[in-house]
C-alpha positions as a Markdown table, in Angstrom:
| # | Residue | x | y | z |
|---|---|---|---|---|
| 1 | Met | 9.6 | -21.8 | -37.3 |
| 2 | Asn | 8.4 | -17.9 | -38.3 |
| 3 | His | 5.0 | -15.5 | -38.3 |
| 4 | Asn | 3.8 | -17.9 | -41.2 |
| 5 | Thr | 4.4 | -21.2 | -39.2 |
| 6 | Pro | 1.2 | -22.4 | -38.6 |
| 7 | Ile | 0.2 | -23.6 | -34.8 |
| 8 | Thr | -1.7 | -26.6 | -34.5 |
| 9 | Pro | -2.6 | -28.5 | -31.3 |
| 10 | Gly | 0.3 | -30.8 | -32.8 |
| 11 | His | 3.1 | -28.5 | -30.6 |
| 12 | Arg | 5.5 | -30.6 | -28.9 |
| 13 | Pro | 4.5 | -30.7 | -25.4 |
| 14 | Leu | 7.0 | -29.4 | -22.9 |
| 15 | Ser | 8.4 | -31.3 | -20.7 |
| 16 | Ser | 9.9 | -29.8 | -16.6 |
| 17 | Pro | 12.9 | -31.0 | -15.4 |
| 18 | Ala | 11.4 | -33.8 | -13.7 |
| 19 | Gly | 10.4 | -35.2 | -17.3 |
| 20 | Thr | 7.2 | -35.1 | -16.4 |
| 21 | Thr | 4.5 | -33.0 | -18.7 |
| 22 | Gln | 4.3 | -29.7 | -18.0 |
| 23 | Arg | 0.8 | -28.3 | -17.3 |
| 24 | Leu | 1.5 | -24.8 | -16.5 |
| 25 | Ala | 4.6 | -22.4 | -17.3 |
| 26 | Ser | 5.2 | -18.5 | -17.3 |
| 27 | Thr | 6.6 | -16.4 | -19.7 |
| 28 | Gly | 10.2 | -16.5 | -18.2 |
| 29 | Gln | 10.2 | -20.1 | -17.7 |
| 30 | Leu | 8.8 | -20.3 | -21.7 |
| 31 | Arg | 11.2 | -18.0 | -22.7 |
| 32 | Ala | 14.2 | -20.1 | -20.6 |
| 33 | Met | 12.8 | -23.5 | -22.5 |
| 34 | Gly | 13.4 | -21.8 | -25.6 |
| 35 | Val | 10.0 | -21.0 | -26.8 |
| 36 | Pro | 9.4 | -18.0 | -28.8 |
| 37 | Ala | 7.2 | -15.6 | -27.8 |
| 38 | Ala | 5.5 | -16.0 | -31.5 |
| 39 | Glu | 4.8 | -19.5 | -30.5 |
| 40 | Val | 3.5 | -18.9 | -27.7 |
| 41 | Ala | 1.0 | -16.0 | -29.2 |
| 42 | Gly | 0.2 | -18.1 | -31.6 |
| 43 | Arg | -0.3 | -21.4 | -29.2 |
| 44 | Val | -2.9 | -18.7 | -27.3 |
| 45 | Ala | -4.7 | -17.5 | -30.3 |
| 46 | Ala | -8.4 | -18.3 | -31.1 |
| 47 | Gly | -8.1 | -22.2 | -32.0 |
| 48 | Gly | -4.5 | -22.8 | -30.2 |
| 49 | Asp | -4.0 | -25.2 | -27.5 |
| 50 | Trp | -2.6 | -23.6 | -24.9 |
| 51 | Gln | -4.3 | -20.9 | -22.1 |
| 52 | Gln | -3.1 | -17.7 | -20.5 |
| 53 | Leu | -4.7 | -17.3 | -16.9 |
| 54 | Leu | -3.4 | -15.1 | -15.9 |
| 55 | Pro | -1.1 | -11.8 | -16.6 |
| 56 | Gly | 2.5 | -14.4 | -17.9 |
| 57 | Val | 0.6 | -17.7 | -17.1 |
| 58 | Phe | -0.3 | -19.9 | -19.2 |
| 59 | Leu | -2.2 | -23.2 | -19.2 |
| 60 | Leu | -0.4 | -25.7 | -21.5 |
| 61 | Arg | -3.4 | -27.5 | -22.8 |
| 62 | Pro | -7.0 | -27.1 | -24.0 |
| 63 | Gly | -10.2 | -27.8 | -21.9 |
| 64 | Ala | -11.7 | -25.2 | -18.8 |
| 65 | Pro | -8.8 | -25.6 | -15.6 |
| 66 | Thr | -9.0 | -27.6 | -12.8 |
| 67 | Ser | -8.9 | -26.4 | -9.3 |
| 68 | Asp | -5.4 | -27.4 | -8.6 |
| 69 | Asp | -4.5 | -25.8 | -11.8 |
| 70 | Arg | -6.2 | -22.5 | -10.3 |
| 71 | Leu | -4.2 | -22.4 | -7.6 |
| 72 | Arg | -0.6 | -23.3 | -9.1 |
| 73 | Ala | -1.4 | -20.4 | -11.6 |
| 74 | Ala | -2.2 | -17.8 | -8.6 |
| 75 | Leu | 1.5 | -19.2 | -7.2 |
| 76 | Leu | 3.2 | -18.8 | -10.3 |
| 77 | Tyr | 1.7 | -15.4 | -11.1 |
| 78 | Ala | 2.8 | -14.5 | -7.4 |
| 79 | Arg | 6.3 | -15.5 | -7.9 |
| 80 | Arg | 8.9 | -13.8 | -8.9 |
| 81 | Asp | 10.5 | -15.1 | -12.4 |
| 82 | Gly | 14.0 | -16.9 | -12.0 |
| 83 | Glu | 13.3 | -17.3 | -8.2 |
| 84 | Ala | 13.6 | -20.8 | -6.7 |
| 85 | Pro | 11.4 | -22.6 | -5.8 |
| 86 | Leu | 8.8 | -22.7 | -7.7 |
| 87 | Tyr | 6.3 | -21.0 | -5.3 |
| 88 | Gly | 8.5 | -18.5 | -3.4 |
| 89 | Pro | 9.5 | -17.0 | -1.5 |
| 90 | Gly | 6.5 | -16.3 | 1.4 |
| 91 | Ala | 4.0 | -17.0 | -1.6 |
| 92 | Met | 1.3 | -18.7 | -0.2 |
| 93 | Ile | -2.7 | -19.5 | -0.6 |
| 94 | Thr | -4.7 | -17.6 | 2.2 |
| 95 | Gly | -8.1 | -16.6 | 2.9 |
| 96 | Leu | -11.1 | -19.6 | 1.9 |
| 97 | Ala | -8.8 | -21.4 | -0.8 |
| 98 | Ala | -6.2 | -22.1 | 2.1 |
| 99 | Leu | -9.2 | -23.5 | 4.3 |
| 100 | Ala | -11.0 | -25.5 | 2.2 |
| 101 | Leu | -7.1 | -27.2 | 1.4 |
| 102 | His | -7.3 | -27.1 | 5.4 |
| 103 | Gly | -10.3 | -29.4 | 5.7 |
| 104 | Phe | -12.4 | -26.9 | 6.5 |
| 105 | Ser | -16.5 | -27.8 | 6.3 |
| 106 | Ser | -17.5 | -23.9 | 6.1 |
| 107 | Ala | -15.2 | -23.3 | 3.7 |
| 108 | Pro | -16.8 | -23.3 | -0.2 |
| 109 | Pro | -14.9 | -25.9 | -2.0 |
| 110 | Leu | -12.5 | -24.8 | -4.3 |
| 111 | Thr | -14.9 | -25.4 | -7.4 |
| 112 | Ala | -17.3 | -22.8 | -5.8 |
| 113 | Leu | -14.9 | -20.0 | -5.5 |
| 114 | Asp | -14.4 | -17.2 | -8.0 |
| 115 | Arg | -11.3 | -15.4 | -6.1 |
| 116 | Ile | -8.3 | -17.2 | -4.7 |
| 117 | Asp | -6.3 | -15.1 | -2.5 |
| 118 | Val | -2.1 | -15.1 | -2.1 |
| 119 | Leu | -0.5 | -13.7 | 0.7 |
| 120 | Val | 2.8 | -12.0 | 0.1 |
| 121 | Gly | 5.7 | -9.7 | 1.4 |
| 122 | Arg | 4.1 | -6.1 | 1.5 |
| 123 | Thr | 6.7 | -4.7 | -0.5 |
| 124 | Arg | 6.3 | -6.6 | -3.5 |
| 125 | Arg | 4.3 | -4.6 | -6.5 |
| 126 | Leu | 2.1 | -7.0 | -7.7 |
| 127 | Arg | -1.8 | -6.3 | -8.6 |
| 128 | Ser | -4.5 | -8.1 | -8.2 |
| 129 | Thr | -6.0 | -9.8 | -11.3 |
| 130 | Gly | -8.3 | -12.2 | -13.1 |
| 131 | Phe | -9.2 | -15.0 | -10.5 |
| 132 | Val | -6.5 | -13.9 | -7.7 |
| 133 | Arg | -6.7 | -11.3 | -5.1 |
| 134 | Val | -3.6 | -10.4 | -3.8 |
| 135 | Val | -3.0 | -9.9 | 0.2 |
| 136 | Arg | 0.1 | -8.6 | 1.4 |
| 137 | Ser | 1.8 | -8.5 | 4.8 |
| 138 | Pro | 4.9 | -7.4 | 6.7 |
| 139 | Glu | 5.4 | -10.8 | 8.1 |
| 140 | Ser | 4.6 | -13.8 | 6.3 |
| 141 | Pro | 4.1 | -16.5 | 8.5 |
| 142 | Glu | 5.5 | -20.5 | 8.2 |
| 143 | Pro | 3.9 | -22.1 | 4.8 |
| 144 | Val | 2.3 | -25.4 | 5.6 |
| 145 | Glu | 2.2 | -27.7 | 2.6 |
| 146 | Leu | -0.9 | -29.5 | 1.3 |
| 147 | Thr | -1.2 | -31.2 | -1.8 |
| 148 | Gly | 2.4 | -29.9 | -2.4 |
| 149 | Leu | 1.6 | -26.5 | -2.5 |
| 150 | Pro | 2.3 | -23.3 | 0.3 |
| 151 | Val | -0.4 | -22.9 | 2.4 |
| 152 | Ala | -0.7 | -20.4 | 5.2 |
| 153 | Pro | -2.1 | -21.7 | 8.5 |
| 154 | Val | -5.6 | -21.6 | 9.8 |
| 155 | Ala | -4.9 | -18.2 | 12.0 |
| 156 | Arg | -3.7 | -15.8 | 9.2 |
| 157 | Ala | -6.0 | -17.9 | 6.2 |
| 158 | Val | -9.4 | -17.4 | 8.7 |
| 159 | Ala | -7.8 | -13.7 | 9.1 |
| 160 | Asp | -7.5 | -13.2 | 5.5 |
| 161 | Ala | -10.7 | -15.1 | 4.3 |
| 162 | Val | -13.1 | -12.6 | 7.0 |
| 163 | Ser | -11.1 | -9.8 | 5.5 |
| 164 | Gly | -13.6 | -10.1 | 2.7 |
| 165 | Leu | -16.4 | -11.2 | 4.7 |
| 166 | His | -19.8 | -9.6 | 5.8 |
| 167 | Asp | -22.4 | -12.4 | 6.6 |
| 168 | Ala | -21.9 | -12.6 | 10.4 |
| 169 | Glu | -23.0 | -16.3 | 10.6 |
| 170 | Thr | -20.3 | -17.4 | 8.3 |
| 171 | Val | -18.0 | -15.3 | 10.0 |
| 172 | Arg | -18.9 | -17.2 | 13.1 |
| 173 | Arg | -19.1 | -20.7 | 11.6 |
| 174 | Leu | -15.4 | -20.7 | 10.4 |
| 175 | Leu | -14.1 | -19.2 | 13.8 |
| 176 | Thr | -15.5 | -21.6 | 15.3 |
| 177 | Glu | -14.3 | -24.6 | 13.4 |
| 178 | Ala | -11.4 | -23.1 | 13.2 |
| 179 | Val | -10.7 | -23.8 | 17.3 |
| 180 | Ser | -13.4 | -26.3 | 17.7 |
| 181 | Gly | -11.8 | -28.2 | 14.9 |
| 182 | Gly | -8.1 | -27.9 | 16.6 |
| 183 | His | -6.5 | -25.9 | 14.0 |
| 184 | Cys | -5.7 | -23.4 | 16.1 |
| 185 | Glu | -6.2 | -21.8 | 20.0 |
| 186 | Pro | -8.6 | -18.4 | 20.3 |
| 187 | Pro | -5.5 | -16.7 | 21.4 |
| 188 | Ala | -3.4 | -17.3 | 18.1 |
| 189 | Leu | -6.5 | -16.8 | 15.6 |
| 190 | Val | -7.6 | -13.3 | 17.6 |
| 191 | Arg | -4.2 | -11.9 | 17.6 |
| 192 | Glu | -4.5 | -12.7 | 13.9 |
| 193 | Leu | -8.0 | -11.1 | 13.9 |
| 194 | Ser | -6.3 | -7.9 | 15.9 |
| 195 | Arg | -3.0 | -7.7 | 13.5 |
| 196 | Ser | -5.5 | -7.4 | 10.5 |
| 197 | Arg | -7.4 | -5.0 | 12.2 |
| 198 | Leu | -11.2 | -6.3 | 11.9 |
| 199 | Leu | -11.6 | -6.0 | 15.3 |
| 200 | Ser | -13.6 | -2.7 | 14.9 |
| 201 | Arg | -16.1 | -4.6 | 12.9 |
| 202 | Pro | -19.4 | -5.4 | 14.7 |
| 203 | His | -19.8 | -8.8 | 13.5 |
| 204 | Val | -16.8 | -10.5 | 13.9 |
| 205 | Val | -16.5 | -9.0 | 18.0 |
| 206 | Asp | -19.4 | -10.4 | 18.3 |
| 207 | Ala | -17.9 | -14.0 | 16.5 |
| 208 | Val | -14.8 | -13.7 | 18.8 |
| 209 | Asp | -17.4 | -13.4 | 21.8 |
| 210 | Ser | -19.0 | -16.2 | 21.1 |
| 211 | Leu | -15.5 | -18.2 | 19.9 |
| 212 | Leu | -14.0 | -17.6 | 23.3 |
| 213 | Val | -17.2 | -18.8 | 25.7 |
| 214 | Glu | -17.4 | -21.9 | 23.2 |
| 215 | Gly | -13.3 | -21.9 | 23.7 |
| 216 | Arg | -13.2 | -21.9 | 27.4 |
| 217 | Ala | -16.3 | -24.6 | 27.3 |
| 218 | Leu | -13.9 | -27.6 | 24.9 |
| 219 | Ser | -11.2 | -26.2 | 27.4 |
| 220 | Glu | -12.8 | -27.1 | 30.7 |
| 221 | Glu | -14.2 | -30.1 | 29.1 |
| 222 | Arg | -11.3 | -31.4 | 28.1 |
| 223 | Leu | -9.6 | -30.8 | 31.6 |
| 224 | Tyr | -12.9 | -32.8 | 33.3 |
| 225 | Glu | -11.3 | -35.8 | 30.5 |
| 226 | Met | -8.2 | -35.0 | 31.9 |
| 227 | Val | -9.4 | -35.2 | 35.1 |
| 228 | Arg | -11.5 | -38.8 | 35.1 |
| 229 | Asp | -9.8 | -40.3 | 32.2 |
| 230 | Phe | -6.4 | -40.5 | 34.4 |
| 231 | Ala | -7.5 | -40.9 | 37.2 |
| 232 | Leu | -6.6 | -38.0 | 39.5 |
| 233 | Pro | -8.4 | -37.3 | 42.6 |
| 234 | Asp | -11.7 | -35.2 | 42.1 |
| 235 | Pro | -11.1 | -31.4 | 43.2 |
| 236 | Leu | -13.8 | -28.6 | 43.4 |
| 237 | Trp | -14.9 | -27.4 | 40.5 |
| 238 | Asn | -14.2 | -23.7 | 39.4 |
| 239 | Val | -14.3 | -21.6 | 42.7 |
| 240 | Asp | -13.4 | -18.5 | 43.8 |
| 241 | Leu | -10.9 | -18.2 | 47.0 |
| 242 | Arg | -10.6 | -15.9 | 49.8 |
| 243 | Leu | -8.8 | -15.0 | 52.6 |
| 244 | Pro | -11.0 | -15.4 | 56.1 |
| 245 | Gly | -12.5 | -11.9 | 56.3 |
| 246 | Gly | -10.1 | -11.0 | 53.9 |
| 247 | Pro | -9.8 | -10.2 | 50.3 |
| 248 | His | -11.1 | -11.9 | 47.0 |
| 249 | Leu | -7.7 | -13.9 | 45.9 |
| 250 | Gly | -9.3 | -14.8 | 42.7 |
| 251 | Gly | -11.5 | -17.8 | 40.4 |
| 252 | Val | -9.1 | -21.0 | 39.4 |
| 253 | Asp | -11.0 | -23.7 | 37.7 |
| 254 | Ala | -10.1 | -26.6 | 39.5 |
| 255 | Tyr | -8.5 | -26.9 | 43.2 |
| 256 | Trp | -7.9 | -29.4 | 45.7 |
| 257 | Pro | -8.1 | -28.3 | 49.0 |
| 258 | Asp | -6.3 | -31.0 | 50.9 |
| 259 | Gln | -2.7 | -30.5 | 48.8 |
| 260 | Ala | -3.8 | -26.8 | 48.8 |
| 261 | Val | -3.4 | -27.2 | 44.6 |
| 262 | Ala | -4.7 | -25.3 | 41.9 |
| 263 | Val | -5.2 | -25.1 | 38.7 |
| 264 | Glu | -5.7 | -22.3 | 36.2 |
| 265 | Leu | -7.0 | -22.5 | 32.3 |
| 266 | Asp | -4.8 | -19.6 | 30.6 |
| 267 | Thr | -8.0 | -19.1 | 27.6 |
| 268 | Arg | -6.8 | -15.7 | 27.7 |
| 269 | Ala | -7.1 | -13.9 | 24.3 |
| 270 | Pro | -5.0 | -10.9 | 22.8 |
| 271 | Arg | -6.3 | -7.7 | 23.4 |
| 272 | Gln | -4.9 | -4.1 | 22.8 |
| 273 | Asp | -4.9 | -4.7 | 27.4 |
| 274 | Glu | -3.2 | -8.0 | 27.1 |
| 275 | Asp | -0.1 | -6.7 | 29.1 |
| 276 | Ala | -1.8 | -5.7 | 31.7 |
| 277 | Met | -4.3 | -8.5 | 31.9 |
| 278 | Trp | -1.2 | -11.2 | 32.1 |
| 279 | Ser | 0.5 | -8.8 | 34.8 |
| 280 | Glu | -3.2 | -8.8 | 36.5 |
| 281 | Tyr | -2.7 | -12.8 | 35.9 |
| 282 | Thr | 0.5 | -12.8 | 36.9 |
| 283 | Arg | -0.2 | -10.9 | 40.6 |
| 284 | Lys | -3.3 | -13.7 | 41.3 |
| 285 | Arg | -0.5 | -16.8 | 40.9 |
| 286 | Glu | 2.2 | -15.2 | 42.5 |
| 287 | His | 0.0 | -14.2 | 45.4 |
| 288 | Leu | -1.6 | -17.3 | 46.1 |
| 289 | Glu | 1.7 | -19.3 | 45.6 |
| 290 | Arg | 3.1 | -16.7 | 48.6 |
| 291 | Leu | 0.4 | -18.2 | 50.7 |
| 292 | Gly | 1.1 | -22.1 | 50.0 |
| 293 | Ile | -0.7 | -23.1 | 47.3 |
| 294 | Thr | 0.5 | -24.2 | 44.1 |
| 295 | Val | -1.3 | -23.1 | 40.9 |
| 296 | Val | -0.7 | -25.5 | 37.9 |
| 297 | His | -0.9 | -23.4 | 34.5 |
| 298 | Leu | -2.8 | -25.0 | 31.6 |
| 299 | Thr | -3.7 | -23.9 | 28.1 |
| 300 | Pro | -5.4 | -25.4 | 26.1 |
| 301 | Arg | -3.2 | -26.3 | 23.3 |
| 302 | Lys | -1.2 | -28.6 | 26.1 |
| 303 | Leu | -4.5 | -30.6 | 27.4 |
| 304 | Arg | -5.3 | -31.0 | 23.5 |
| 305 | Glu | -1.8 | -32.2 | 22.5 |
| 306 | Ala | -0.2 | -33.5 | 25.7 |
| 307 | Met | -3.5 | -33.9 | 27.8 |
| 308 | Glu | -0.8 | -37.1 | 29.5 |
| 309 | Gln | 1.6 | -34.9 | 30.3 |
| 310 | Gln | -0.4 | -32.8 | 31.5 |
| 311 | Ala | -1.7 | -35.3 | 34.2 |
| 312 | Thr | 1.3 | -36.2 | 35.4 |
| 313 | Val | 2.5 | -32.6 | 36.2 |
| 314 | Val | -1.2 | -31.8 | 38.0 |
| 315 | Arg | -0.3 | -35.9 | 40.2 |
| 316 | Thr | 3.4 | -34.5 | 40.6 |
| 317 | Ala | 1.7 | -31.0 | 41.7 |
| 318 | Leu | 0.0 | -33.6 | 44.3 |
| 319 | Met | 2.2 | -36.0 | 45.5 |
| 320 | Ala | 4.3 | -32.9 | 46.6 |
| 321 | Ala | 2.2 | -31.7 | 48.7 |
| 322 | Ser | 2.9 | -33.3 | 52.1 |
| 323 | Glu | 6.5 | -32.5 | 51.8 |
| 324 | Arg | 5.6 | -28.4 | 51.8 |
| 325 | Gln | 4.6 | -26.0 | 54.9 |
| 326 | Pro | 1.1 | -26.4 | 54.9 |
| 327 | Ala | -1.0 | -23.7 | 52.9 |
| 328 | Ala | -2.7 | -20.6 | 54.4 |
| 329 | Tyr | -6.5 | -21.2 | 55.2 |
| 330 | Val | -8.5 | -20.4 | 52.9 |
| 331 | Val | -12.0 | -20.2 | 52.5 |
| 332 | Val | -13.5 | -21.6 | 49.0 |
| 333 | Leu | -16.8 | -20.4 | 47.4 |
| 334 | Pro | -18.7 | -21.7 | 44.1 |
| 335 | Arg | -17.8 | -19.8 | 41.7 |
């Protein structure tokens, strides 16, 4: 073939190693397949049957690219030529595109997105271009595979989406769906927002505060459900414990006074004072246990993913009460 050879749609289709017709290819892949640069240029030229979607990334057919084509092209652009696997290492879809793949109803459909975010390592020398925005991270999370593509986990995808959003209601909907839809826990979500330095934005802080209230309410509802569905004795709900005439010992989410067993939900969100909060929680728990009160620590994730197991833990603590020394008398007050 020479430069005068006409380029027509009749050129042979390229095949992948698996034998299927390849829809996308990078410059490096085409070179490895033995396709001359002149042929590439001719087939991308006006009237040709290929399209250049991004620098060094070609759609090997005419017509508008599909959403899947754009996602795969973005990943192909972000990879290092010659590396395996094809879409790595470290490159993954994030932001609103990732949330659409995770099935978020509050995220726009892929067909409505003008931009696709791709998460790569901080040291990558790669520019945002075309419909691709490059997002860098010093520590990339482990991707999940959706529709055959590496996709950032929900907490990270939400943080990357929020970084480009300024509408408070949209941010609130994304955060709420992440938690209420069971995709992730509030602490993991707030941790990613903090790492991305987004908690200095007032509309994000407001959404987080609302999220934590809703997340706690959801966890409390699951705790009620656990007691009811697994036939545990009815506790006193949401009470404060005090020593008679003495100091306040702290609040608990459920308390069985006859057995001196308390349940506390850990719905803390990581903030800058996380260590101080954890120390305070530990001191309270140790103080109660010195008084003979058994404290069962439950997280929202445990309640969601292993409710029966957590019910067994509480039941065991209640049954073991008869074998323990009597607890100190405490005053129980509504919280």
